[in-house]
Short mmCIF file of the C-alpha atoms (twelve columns), coordinates in Angstrom:
data_MODEL
# 
_entry.id   MODEL 
# 
loop_
_atom_site.group_PDB 
_atom_site.id 
_atom_site.type_symbol 
_atom_site.label_atom_id 
_atom_site.label_alt_id 
_atom_site.label_comp_id 
_atom_site.label_asym_id 
_atom_site.label_seq_id 
_atom_site.Cartn_x 
_atom_site.Cartn_y 
_atom_site.Cartn_z 
_atom_site.pdbx_PDB_model_num 
ATOM 1  C CA . UNK A 1  21.783  -2.389  15.555 1 
ATOM 2  C CA . UNK A 2  25.621  -1.909  14.367 1 
ATOM 3  C CA . UNK A 3  26.480  -5.171  16.036 1 
ATOM 4  C CA . UNK A 4  23.651  -6.909  14.333 1 
ATOM 5  C CA . UNK A 5  24.888  -5.643  11.025 1 
ATOM 6  C CA . UNK A 6  28.516  -6.736  11.855 1 
ATOM 7  C CA . UNK A 7  27.119  -10.323 12.718 1 
ATOM 8  C CA . UNK A 8  25.187  -10.631 9.351  1 
ATOM 9  C CA . UNK A 9  28.161  -9.202  7.512  1 
ATOM 10 C CA . UNK A 10 30.556  -11.965 9.202  1 
ATOM 11 C CA . UNK A 11 27.886  -14.670 8.545  1 
ATOM 12 C CA . UNK A 12 27.638  -13.781 4.706  1 
ATOM 13 C CA . UNK A 13 31.475  -13.907 4.449  1 
ATOM 14 C CA . UNK A 14 31.339  -17.559 5.471  1 
ATOM 15 C CA . UNK A 15 28.458  -18.300 2.818  1 
ATOM 16 C CA . UNK A 16 29.529  -19.224 -0.919 1 
ATOM 17 C CA . UNK A 17 28.440  -16.663 -3.418 1 
ATOM 18 C CA . UNK A 18 24.748  -16.741 -4.106 1 
ATOM 19 C CA . UNK A 19 21.525  -15.603 -3.234 1 
ATOM 20 C CA . UNK A 20 21.874  -16.410 0.631  1 
ATOM 21 C CA . UNK A 21 25.151  -14.306 0.702  1 
ATOM 22 C CA . UNK A 22 23.389  -11.251 -1.064 1 
ATOM 23 C CA . UNK A 23 20.378  -11.412 1.342  1 
ATOM 24 C CA . UNK A 24 22.680  -11.124 4.361  1 
ATOM 25 C CA . UNK A 25 24.505  -8.324  2.899  1 
ATOM 26 C CA . UNK A 26 21.422  -6.593  1.984  1 
ATOM 27 C CA . UNK A 27 20.149  -7.055  5.462  1 
ATOM 28 C CA . UNK A 28 23.542  -5.754  7.119  1 
ATOM 29 C CA . UNK A 29 23.108  -2.629  4.747  1 
ATOM 30 C CA . UNK A 30 19.554  -1.906  5.706  1 
ATOM 31 C CA . UNK A 31 20.396  -2.315  9.299  1 
ATOM 32 C CA . UNK A 32 23.281  0.150   9.120  1 
ATOM 33 C CA . UNK A 33 20.963  2.523   7.066  1 
ATOM 34 C CA . UNK A 34 18.298  2.349   9.668  1 
ATOM 35 C CA . UNK A 35 20.740  2.933   12.531 1 
ATOM 36 C CA . UNK A 36 22.211  5.967   10.703 1 
ATOM 37 C CA . UNK A 37 18.967  7.525   9.755  1 
ATOM 38 C CA . UNK A 38 16.429  6.335   12.221 1 
ATOM 39 C CA . UNK A 39 12.943  5.254   11.967 1 
ATOM 40 C CA . UNK A 40 11.658  8.745   11.427 1 
ATOM 41 C CA . UNK A 41 13.581  8.843   7.977  1 
ATOM 42 C CA . UNK A 42 12.180  5.436   7.093  1 
ATOM 43 C CA . UNK A 43 8.493   6.739   7.843  1 
ATOM 44 C CA . UNK A 44 9.035   9.788   6.040  1 
ATOM 45 C CA . UNK A 45 10.273  7.754   2.953  1 
ATOM 46 C CA . UNK A 46 7.155   5.565   2.820  1 
ATOM 47 C CA . UNK A 47 5.036   8.639   3.398  1 
ATOM 48 C CA . UNK A 48 6.721   10.573  0.502  1 
ATOM 49 C CA . UNK A 49 6.355   7.391   -1.838 1 
ATOM 50 C CA . UNK A 50 2.665   6.923   -1.002 1 
ATOM 51 C CA . UNK A 51 1.913   10.622  -1.538 1 
ATOM 52 C CA . UNK A 52 3.788   10.644  -4.680 1 
ATOM 53 C CA . UNK A 53 1.963   7.702   -6.066 1 
ATOM 54 C CA . UNK A 54 -1.305  9.037   -5.228 1 
ATOM 55 C CA . UNK A 55 -2.234  6.673   -2.459 1 
ATOM 56 C CA . UNK A 56 -2.592  9.455   0.017  1 
ATOM 57 C CA . UNK A 57 -5.534  12.045  -0.396 1 
ATOM 58 C CA . UNK A 58 -4.334  15.490  0.567  1 
ATOM 59 C CA . UNK A 59 -8.052  16.504  1.162  1 
ATOM 60 C CA . UNK A 60 -8.014  13.847  4.265  1 
ATOM 61 C CA . UNK A 61 -10.936 12.034  3.001  1 
ATOM 62 C CA . UNK A 62 -9.188  8.802   3.219  1 
ATOM 63 C CA . UNK A 63 -8.309  9.365   6.740  1 
ATOM 64 C CA . UNK A 64 -11.873 9.984   7.624  1 
ATOM 65 C CA . UNK A 65 -13.027 6.815   5.836  1 
ATOM 66 C CA . UNK A 66 -10.331 4.851   7.481  1 
ATOM 67 C CA . UNK A 67 -11.309 5.991   10.867 1 
ATOM 68 C CA . UNK A 68 -14.961 4.819   10.162 1 
ATOM 69 C CA . UNK A 69 -13.793 1.675   9.136  1 
ATOM 70 C CA . UNK A 70 -11.842 0.928   12.022 1 
ATOM 71 C CA . UNK A 71 -14.754 2.105   14.110 1 
ATOM 72 C CA . UNK A 72 -16.922 -0.552  12.606 1 
ATOM 73 C CA . UNK A 73 -14.489 -3.186  12.852 1 
ATOM 74 C CA . UNK A 74 -13.943 -2.493  16.462 1 
ATOM 75 C CA . UNK A 75 -17.791 -2.616  17.338 1 
ATOM 76 C CA . UNK A 76 -18.069 -5.792  15.145 1 
ATOM 77 C CA . UNK A 77 -15.439 -7.569  17.333 1 
ATOM 78 C CA . UNK A 78 -16.904 -6.287  20.405 1 
ATOM 79 C CA . UNK A 79 -20.069 -7.838  19.498 1 
ATOM 80 C CA . UNK A 80 -18.407 -10.970 18.336 1 
ATOM 81 C CA . UNK A 81 -16.777 -11.846 21.485 1 
ATOM 82 C CA . UNK A 82 -19.791 -11.057 23.868 1 
# 
């Protein structure tokens, strides 16, 4: 991942100032952060954001509903492909 970040920075240096150059630099920064902190940190941050914004129900009711929907979708798919 460090090598990919370094490659992105090298490519960015060859571009003129602008959006494309900024995109590559942001990509490199994100890759380095991910390499240093790992996927666990990224997942934890996303869960914290969802919990803080009220998208996750602490009672677990959302998880039960999601499991029911998955089961219904799976049975619909099995029926459709028979």
